[in-house]
TIVEXDREN-279114 format. One record per residue (C-alpha): residue in one letter; x, y negated, z; residue number from 1. Coordinates in Angstrom, 2 decimals. Each point is the difference from the previous one (the first is absolute). Example, Ala and Ser with C-alpha at 12.3 -4.5 7.8 and 13.67 -1.06 7.14 Angstrom:
2
> a, 12.30, 4.50, 7.80, 1 $
> s, 1.37, -3.44, -0.66, 2 $
END
This chain:
365
> m, -9.63, 17.91, -45.99, 1 $
> e, -2.37, 0.67, -2.89, 2 $
> f, 0.57, 3.10, -2.23, 3 $
> e, -0.29, -0.39, -3.73, 4 $
> a, -1.35, 2.97, -1.87, 5 $
> t, 1.97, -0.89, -3.18, 6 $
> q, 3.21, 0.69, 1.88, 7 $
> f, -1.19, 3.56, 0.72, 8 $
> d, -1.05, 0.52, -3.62, 9 $
> d, 3.26, -1.19, -1.37, 10 $
> s, 1.94, 2.27, 2.20, 11 $
> l, -1.82, 3.02, -1.52, 12 $
> l, 1.47, -1.01, -3.40, 13 $
> d, 3.55, -0.22, 1.21, 14 $
> p, 2.06, 3.24, -0.36, 15 $
> a, 0.83, 1.77, 3.21, 16 $
> p, 3.46, -0.87, 1.27, 17 $
> e, 2.67, 2.56, -0.27, 18 $
> e, 0.88, 1.89, 3.14, 19 $
> q, 3.11, -1.39, 1.70, 20 $
> d, 2.43, 1.62, 2.30, 21 $
> t, 0.29, -3.04, 2.24, 22 $
> p, -2.92, -1.59, 1.93, 23 $
> v, -1.49, -3.25, -1.24, 24 $
> v, 1.28, -2.90, 2.12, 25 $
> d, -1.68, -3.36, 0.47, 26 $
> e, 1.61, -2.71, -2.14, 27 $
> s, 1.00, -2.11, 2.97, 28 $
> v, 1.46, 3.06, 1.63, 29 $
> a, 1.96, 0.90, -3.09, 30 $
> q, 1.37, -3.50, -0.24, 31 $
> m, 1.22, 0.10, 3.56, 32 $
> g, 1.45, 3.46, -0.50, 33 $
> a, 1.85, -1.07, -3.16, 34 $
> q, 1.88, -2.66, 1.79, 35 $
> e, 3.67, 0.72, 0.26, 36 $
> d, 0.90, 1.61, 3.35, 37 $
> g, -3.50, -0.83, 1.29, 38 $
> h, -1.63, 3.41, -0.01, 39 $
> d, 0.68, 0.69, 3.68, 40 $
> d, -1.28, -3.44, 1.04, 41 $
> f, -3.30, 0.58, -1.75, 42 $
> d, -0.40, 3.41, 1.53, 43 $
> n, 0.59, -1.47, 3.49, 44 $
> q, -2.64, -2.74, -0.56, 45 $
> y, -2.46, 2.49, -1.44, 46 $
> n, 0.41, 2.43, 2.87, 47 $
> n, -0.06, -2.67, 2.69, 48 $
> y, -3.33, -1.35, -1.18, 49 $
> y, -1.75, 3.38, -0.04, 50 $
> n, 1.66, 1.14, 3.19, 51 $
> q, -1.42, -3.05, 1.82, 52 $
> n, -3.60, 0.55, -1.22, 53 $
> q, -0.18, 3.75, -0.39, 54 $
> n, 0.73, 3.01, 2.09, 55 $
> q, 2.15, 2.93, -1.09, 56 $
> d, -3.02, 1.59, -1.84, 57 $
> g, -0.44, -3.07, -2.10, 58 $
> i, -3.24, -1.03, 1.70, 59 $
> e, -0.46, -3.66, 0.55, 60 $
> l, 0.07, -0.97, 3.73, 61 $
> n, -2.79, -1.94, 1.66, 62 $
> a, 0.65, -3.08, 2.08, 63 $
> y, 0.52, 1.89, 3.33, 64 $
> e, 2.43, 2.44, -1.71, 65 $
> q, 1.97, -2.80, -1.68, 66 $
> f, 0.32, -1.75, 3.45, 67 $
> l, 1.21, 3.26, 1.64, 68 $
> k, 2.55, 0.53, -2.75, 69 $
> s, 1.29, -3.55, 0.35, 70 $
> k, 0.55, 0.75, 3.69, 71 $
> g, 2.10, 3.16, -0.78, 72 $
> v, -2.60, 2.78, -0.25, 73 $
> r, 1.45, 2.26, -2.62, 74 $
> d, -2.90, 0.20, -2.52, 75 $
> g, -2.46, -2.27, 1.71, 76 $
> r, -1.97, 2.88, 1.40, 77 $
> t, 2.27, 2.52, 1.82, 78 $
> i, 0.70, -0.76, 3.56, 79 $
> v, 2.91, 1.82, 1.62, 80 $
> y, -0.26, 0.83, 3.71, 81 $
> e, 2.97, 1.03, 2.09, 82 $
> d, -0.36, 1.91, 3.29, 83 $
> e, 2.05, -1.87, 2.64, 84 $
> e, 0.71, 3.26, 1.89, 85 $
> t, 0.89, 2.41, -2.81, 86 $
> g, 1.00, -2.51, -2.72, 87 $
> e, -2.09, 1.92, -2.53, 88 $
> t, -1.86, -2.00, -2.65, 89 $
> s, -3.45, 0.53, -1.52, 90 $
> e, -1.84, -1.76, -2.80, 91 $
> v, -3.64, -1.11, -0.17, 92 $
> n, -1.98, -1.95, -2.52, 93 $
> f, -1.01, -3.46, 1.17, 94 $
> t, -3.52, 0.44, -1.21, 95 $
> d, -0.33, 3.14, 2.21, 96 $
> l, 0.51, -1.97, 3.19, 97 $
> s, -2.86, -1.31, 2.08, 98 $
> t, -0.93, -3.65, -0.25, 99 $
> e, 1.63, -0.71, 3.34, 100 $
> e, 3.20, 1.65, -1.03, 101 $
> q, 0.05, -1.86, -3.26, 102 $
> f, -0.60, -3.32, 1.81, 103 $
> n, 2.78, 0.75, 2.51, 104 $
> i, 2.49, 0.65, -2.81, 105 $
> l, -0.99, -3.11, -2.00, 106 $
> n, 0.15, -2.13, 3.18, 107 $
> e, 3.40, 1.42, 0.98, 108 $
> i, 1.72, -0.60, -3.30, 109 $
> s, -1.67, -3.44, -0.40, 110 $
> r, 1.65, -1.37, 3.11, 111 $
> p, 2.90, -2.36, -0.52, 112 $
> d, 3.38, 1.40, 0.76, 113 $
> l, 0.35, -1.93, 3.22, 114 $
> s, 0.75, 0.89, 3.55, 115 $
> d, -2.34, -0.79, 2.92, 116 $
> d, 2.24, -2.83, 1.08, 117 $
> e, -0.08, -1.48, -3.50, 118 $
> i, -3.77, 0.23, -0.18, 119 $
> n, -0.36, -1.59, 3.47, 120 $
> t, 2.29, -2.82, -1.11, 121 $
> i, -2.11, -0.73, -3.09, 122 $
> n, -3.19, 0.08, 2.02, 123 $
> f, 1.57, -2.36, 2.58, 124 $
> l, 0.96, -2.50, -2.67, 125 $
> r, -3.52, 0.09, -1.46, 126 $
> q, -1.78, -0.39, 3.29, 127 $
> n, 2.12, -2.91, 1.06, 128 $
> n, 0.11, -1.58, -3.46, 129 $
> v, 3.74, -0.40, 0.10, 130 $
> t, 2.98, 1.05, -2.27, 131 $
> m, 2.94, 2.10, 0.94, 132 $
> q, 2.11, -3.17, -0.02, 133 $
> d, -2.31, -1.55, 2.55, 134 $
> v, 0.49, 3.03, 2.34, 135 $
> i, 3.79, -0.06, -0.49, 136 $
> g, 0.09, -3.74, 0.72, 137 $
> y, -2.10, 0.58, 3.15, 138 $
> y, 2.32, 2.67, 1.43, 139 $
> q, 3.06, -2.03, -0.96, 140 $
> e, -1.34, -2.89, 2.07, 141 $
> q, -0.78, 2.35, 2.87, 142 $
> a, 3.58, 1.26, -0.11, 143 $
> v, 1.42, -3.53, 0.07, 144 $
> q, -2.18, -0.97, 3.00, 145 $
> e, 1.03, 3.21, 1.76, 146 $
> y, 3.70, -0.75, -0.61, 147 $
> i, -0.34, -3.55, 1.26, 148 $
> k, -1.82, 1.25, 3.15, 149 $
> n, 2.70, 2.55, 0.80, 150 $
> s, 2.93, -2.28, -0.80, 151 $
> g, -1.00, -2.72, 2.34, 152 $
> i, -0.29, -2.64, -2.71, 153 $
> p, -2.59, -2.65, 1.03, 154 $
> t, -3.20, 0.66, -1.82, 155 $
> q, -1.85, -3.18, 1.05, 156 $
> h, 0.87, -3.59, -0.64, 157 $
> y, -0.92, -2.49, 2.70, 158 $
> s, -0.54, -3.70, -0.51, 159 $
> s, 2.66, -0.70, 2.70, 160 $
> d, 2.54, 1.78, -2.18, 161 $
> d, -0.11, -3.02, -2.39, 162 $
> y, 1.63, -2.28, 2.66, 163 $
> n, 3.48, 0.00, 1.46, 164 $
> d, 0.78, -0.25, 3.72, 165 $
> d, 0.02, -3.79, 0.05, 166 $
> e, -3.27, -0.34, -1.80, 167 $
> i, -1.75, 2.62, 2.05, 168 $
> y, 1.31, -1.70, 3.22, 169 $
> i, -1.32, -3.39, -1.11, 170 $
> a, -3.31, 1.39, -0.99, 171 $
> d, -0.44, 1.61, 3.35, 172 $
> l, 0.87, -3.27, 1.72, 173 $
> k, -2.60, -1.86, -2.06, 174 $
> l, -2.61, 2.59, 0.89, 175 $
> r, 0.75, -0.24, 3.76, 176 $
> y, 0.73, -3.66, 0.09, 177 $
> p, -2.11, -1.71, -2.63, 178 $
> d, 0.71, -3.54, 1.32, 179 $
> m, 3.78, 0.16, -0.46, 180 $
> s, 1.41, -2.12, -2.83, 181 $
> d, 2.30, 1.37, -2.70, 182 $
> e, 3.03, -1.63, 1.70, 183 $
> e, -0.85, 1.61, 3.35, 184 $
> l, -0.46, 3.35, -1.71, 185 $
> l, 3.49, -0.21, -1.60, 186 $
> e, 1.55, -1.01, 3.28, 187 $
> e, -1.57, 3.09, 1.61, 188 $
> l, 1.28, 2.10, -2.80, 189 $
> h, 3.57, -1.27, 0.33, 190 $
> a, -0.08, 0.53, 3.84, 191 $
> a, -1.20, 3.62, -0.52, 192 $
> k, 2.73, 0.75, -2.52, 193 $
> e, 2.83, -0.93, 2.36, 194 $
> n, -0.14, 3.59, 1.06, 195 $
> e, -0.27, 1.78, -3.37, 196 $
> e, -0.39, 3.48, 1.46, 197 $
> l, -2.91, -1.11, 2.31, 198 $
> f, -1.49, -1.93, -2.86, 199 $
> a, 0.02, 3.06, -2.29, 200 $
> k, -1.81, 2.00, 2.73, 201 $
> k, -2.60, -2.75, 0.44, 202 $
> a, -0.60, -0.16, -3.78, 203 $
> s, -0.32, 3.80, -0.18, 204 $
> v, -2.56, 0.07, 2.82, 205 $
> i, -2.05, -2.78, -1.72, 206 $
> r, 0.17, 1.82, -3.31, 207 $
> n, -1.19, 3.30, 1.56, 208 $
> n, -2.86, -1.80, 1.69, 209 $
> y, -1.15, -1.47, -3.28, 210 $
> k, 0.25, 3.46, -1.68, 211 $
> h, -2.02, 1.58, 2.83, 212 $
> a, -2.58, -2.77, -0.32, 213 $
> e, -0.16, 0.59, -3.78, 214 $
> e, -0.37, 3.70, 0.43, 215 $
> t, -2.78, -0.53, 2.48, 216 $
> r, -1.93, -2.27, -2.37, 217 $
> k, 0.45, 2.51, -2.79, 218 $
> q, -1.22, 2.90, 2.12, 219 $
> e, -3.04, -2.04, 1.13, 220 $
> y, -0.76, -0.80, -3.58, 221 $
> e, 0.24, 3.63, -1.14, 222 $
> e, -2.17, 1.18, 2.91, 223 $
> q, -2.56, -2.71, -0.80, 224 $
> h, 0.10, 0.90, -3.67, 225 $
> k, -0.41, 3.72, 0.82, 226 $
> r, -2.97, -0.75, 2.24, 227 $
> e, -1.64, -2.06, -2.69, 228 $
> q, 0.60, 2.71, -2.57, 229 $
> e, -1.46, 2.66, 2.28, 230 $
> q, -3.04, -2.20, 0.70, 231 $
> y, -0.47, -0.52, -3.71, 232 $
> i, 0.23, 3.68, -0.77, 233 $
> a, -2.45, 0.87, 2.81, 234 $
> q, -2.42, -2.67, -1.36, 235 $
> f, 0.56, 1.28, -3.57, 236 $
> n, -0.73, 3.66, 1.04, 237 $
> a, -3.13, -1.14, 1.80, 238 $
> v, -1.30, -1.75, -3.11, 239 $
> l, 1.08, 2.93, -2.26, 240 $
> d, -1.92, 2.41, 2.22, 241 $
> q, -3.13, -2.06, -0.71, 242 $
> f, 0.73, -0.30, -3.66, 243 $
> n, -2.31, 2.82, -1.12, 244 $
> y, -2.06, -1.44, -2.90, 245 $
> i, 0.55, -2.24, -2.99, 246 $
> p, -3.20, -1.73, -1.24, 247 $
> m, -0.90, 0.72, -3.57, 248 $
> d, -1.79, -3.36, -0.15, 249 $
> y, 0.96, -2.59, 2.58, 250 $
> k, -3.04, -2.06, -1.01, 251 $
> d, -2.47, 2.73, 0.92, 252 $
> p, 0.23, 1.44, 3.54, 253 $
> n, -2.04, 3.09, -1.22, 254 $
> g, 2.07, 0.48, -3.13, 255 $
> g, 1.90, 2.98, 1.22, 256 $
> a, 3.68, 0.53, 0.83, 257 $
> f, 3.06, 2.21, -0.58, 258 $
> q, 1.19, 2.01, 2.95, 259 $
> v, 3.64, -0.41, 0.92, 260 $
> e, 1.68, 3.37, 0.73, 261 $
> n, 2.54, 0.53, 2.74, 262 $
> s, 2.60, 0.93, -2.62, 263 $
> e, -0.56, -3.43, -1.59, 264 $
> k, 0.50, -1.67, 3.35, 265 $
> a, 3.27, 1.85, 0.52, 266 $
> a, 1.11, -1.09, -3.48, 267 $
> i, -0.77, -3.60, 0.83, 268 $
> w, 1.97, 0.18, 3.25, 269 $
> d, 3.03, 1.48, -1.78, 270 $
> y, -0.22, -2.57, -2.79, 271 $
> l, 0.20, -2.86, 2.47, 272 $
> f, 2.36, 1.31, 2.76, 273 $
> k, 1.90, 3.10, -1.08, 274 $
> q, 3.59, -0.98, -0.73, 275 $
> d, 2.46, 1.62, -2.43, 276 $
> v, 3.78, 0.53, 0.72, 277 $
> n, 0.59, -3.69, -0.63, 278 $
> g, -2.64, -1.01, 2.65, 279 $
> t, -2.31, -1.35, -2.75, 280 $
> t, -3.69, 0.85, -0.26, 281 $
> a, -1.94, 0.55, -3.26, 282 $
> f, -2.01, -3.12, 0.75, 283 $
> a, 3.23, -2.06, 0.33, 284 $
> r, 1.26, 1.40, -3.35, 285 $
> d, -3.27, -0.97, -1.66, 286 $
> l, 0.30, -3.51, 1.45, 287 $
> n, 3.31, -0.34, -1.92, 288 $
> d, -1.63, 1.04, -3.23, 289 $
> p, -1.91, -2.87, -1.64, 290 $
> s, -2.25, 2.20, -2.04, 291 $
> r, -1.11, 1.89, 3.06, 292 $
> v, -0.56, -3.21, 1.96, 293 $
> i, -2.17, -1.35, -2.86, 294 $
> e, -1.98, 3.33, -0.07, 295 $
> m, -0.56, -0.10, 3.79, 296 $
> a, -1.15, -3.65, -0.09, 297 $
> h, -2.39, 0.73, -2.91, 298 $
> r, -1.61, 2.91, 1.92, 299 $
> m, -0.29, -2.09, 3.14, 300 $
> l, -1.68, -2.83, -1.82, 301 $
> f, -2.10, 1.76, -2.61, 302 $
> g, -0.14, 3.74, 1.01, 303 $
> a, -3.13, -0.21, 2.08, 304 $
> e, -1.75, -2.07, -2.71, 305 $
> a, 0.99, 2.56, -2.64, 306 $
> m, -1.30, 2.87, 2.13, 307 $
> s, -3.25, -1.86, 0.59, 308 $
> d, -0.52, -0.55, -3.74, 309 $
> l, 0.84, 3.55, -0.74, 310 $
> t, -2.45, 1.30, 2.58, 311 $
> r, -2.83, -2.23, -1.22, 312 $
> h, 0.62, 1.02, -3.56, 313 $
> f, -0.09, 3.67, 1.09, 314 $
> k, -3.31, -0.58, 1.81, 315 $
> q, -1.49, -1.61, -3.07, 316 $
> e, 1.01, 3.00, -2.13, 317 $
> l, -1.58, 2.40, 2.47, 318 $
> k, -3.24, -2.03, -0.08, 319 $
> k, -0.06, 0.31, -3.75, 320 $
> v, 0.42, 3.73, 0.20, 321 $
> r, -2.72, 0.28, 2.70, 322 $
> r, -2.42, -2.11, -2.01, 323 $
> s, 0.69, 1.97, -3.20, 324 $
> s, -0.66, 3.22, 1.86, 325 $
> d, -3.15, -1.29, 1.58, 326 $
> t, -1.25, -1.28, -3.41, 327 $
> q, 0.55, 3.46, -1.56, 328 $
> k, -1.90, 1.69, 2.91, 329 $
> s, -2.87, -2.44, -0.34, 330 $
> a, -0.30, 0.67, -3.69, 331 $
> s, -0.21, 3.70, 0.47, 332 $
> t, -2.28, 0.25, 3.04, 333 $
> t, -2.89, -2.21, 1.11, 334 $
> t, -0.78, 0.17, 3.75, 335 $
> v, -3.05, -1.50, 1.66, 336 $
> v, 0.73, -1.23, 3.50, 337 $
> k, -3.08, -0.17, 2.29, 338 $
> n, 1.75, -1.04, 3.21, 339 $
> s, 2.37, -2.86, -0.48, 340 $
> a, 1.17, 0.13, 3.58, 341 $
> k, 1.19, 3.56, -0.40, 342 $
> q, 1.77, -0.86, -3.30, 343 $
> k, 1.75, -2.91, 1.70, 344 $
> a, 1.12, 2.29, 2.85, 345 $
> k, 1.33, 2.50, -2.49, 346 $
> s, 1.88, -2.65, -1.89, 347 $
> e, 1.73, -1.14, 3.15, 348 $
> f, 0.85, 3.50, 0.89, 349 $
> d, 1.55, 0.57, -3.38, 350 $
> d, 2.07, -3.11, 0.31, 351 $
> e, 1.30, 1.02, 3.40, 352 $
> n, 0.98, 3.47, -1.17, 353 $
> s, 1.41, -1.05, -3.36, 354 $
> t, 3.55, 1.11, -0.89, 355 $
> s, 1.40, -3.56, -0.37, 356 $
> l, 3.39, -1.03, 1.31, 357 $
> n, -1.69, -1.85, 2.92, 358 $
> p, -3.44, 0.25, 1.46, 359 $
> g, -0.58, -3.63, -0.78, 360 $
> w, 0.44, 0.70, -3.65, 361 $
> g, -3.22, 1.94, -0.21, 362 $
> s, -2.21, -3.11, 0.32, 363 $
> l, 2.16, -1.81, -2.54, 364 $
> l, -0.39, 2.74, -2.47, 365 $
END
C-alpha cells in the first residue's frame, strides 16, 4: 500500500481529538456490539479467534504451536508430564525439549485414534484390495459352507441325481448291453420291478457306482490340473530367475540394459499369483478392467520400440554435449601430436574408461 504525504500534512491541520473516557472501538466492532442482545456473542467470537491463534500472553503462535494447541496442549507450548508412580505433574516448554522428544510428541498425537486391531484391519483391506463388505461376504459364505458340512446336507450335485430309479436302471442296461432294443430294455425293467424292494436296492447300487465314477473323474481332473499348475509355476520361476536385464535398445545388442532387482521379481510374482481373500490375483482383476488391458497391450506391442527411440534420442543428445565440449577444448588449446599410434591408443583407453551407461556407449560418443 502506498503512503500519500498529503494525508500526513492534512492530519497536522486537524485539531487534536478530545480525550475520551472509553476506548476507541473499530466501526465494525461497534456495529456488532450495538446489536440488541448481541454483545455476548461478539465477545465470544472475538475471544475464540484470538485464543486459537495466540497464547495467553497475546503472542502469535507458530505453526507447530497452533498444531499442539489444536491437539489439546493448553497454550500450544506447555507440555504437562505426569509421574505414573507419584501422580505429580510438571510442566515444560515444548521448545526446551530435544529434537527427539519433540518428534515423539508430534508423532504420538498425530496418530489416528485407532486400536491395533483397527489399524491391522485397514492394512489388510488395502493389501488385498477389498472392501469390508467383501470380507463380510467371504466369512458369511464360509459360515454357510461350515453349517452345510456339519448338518449333513449334500454339498455336491452328481449328474446321476438328475435321473429317477427307472431312468438310471435303463441307462445302466444300455451301457452294459448296447445291442438291446428299447422294447427289450423296457421288458427287462418291468421284470426287475416285480420285486420293488429288490429293484430299489439295485437302482441305489447303480446310482452310487455312477457317483463314485464321477468323483474319481473329478479327482483325477483336479490332480491333473494341480500338476499342470505346479509345472507352470516351476517353469515360470525358472524364467523369472533368468529375467535379470531389460534391454534399453532391442535393436542394438550393445545398447545397455536396466538391471532387474530381486524386489522387482518378487513384486512380479505377487502380481501374477498372490490371491486376495476372494481367491483373485491382481493380474486377474486387471484383466477385468478394459483400460488396464488396453494399457498392457500397448506396452507389449509398442513398449520396446518406445524405449529404443528414447535410448537413441538420449545417445544423440550425449553426442551433442560431447562434441560441444570437445569443440570448446580445441578452441582454447592447440596440441601437436607427433605419434598418431599413441594418440589412437589413448583415445581407445578413454572410450573404455568413460562414465557412460554402458561400455559400448563410449565408441558411439
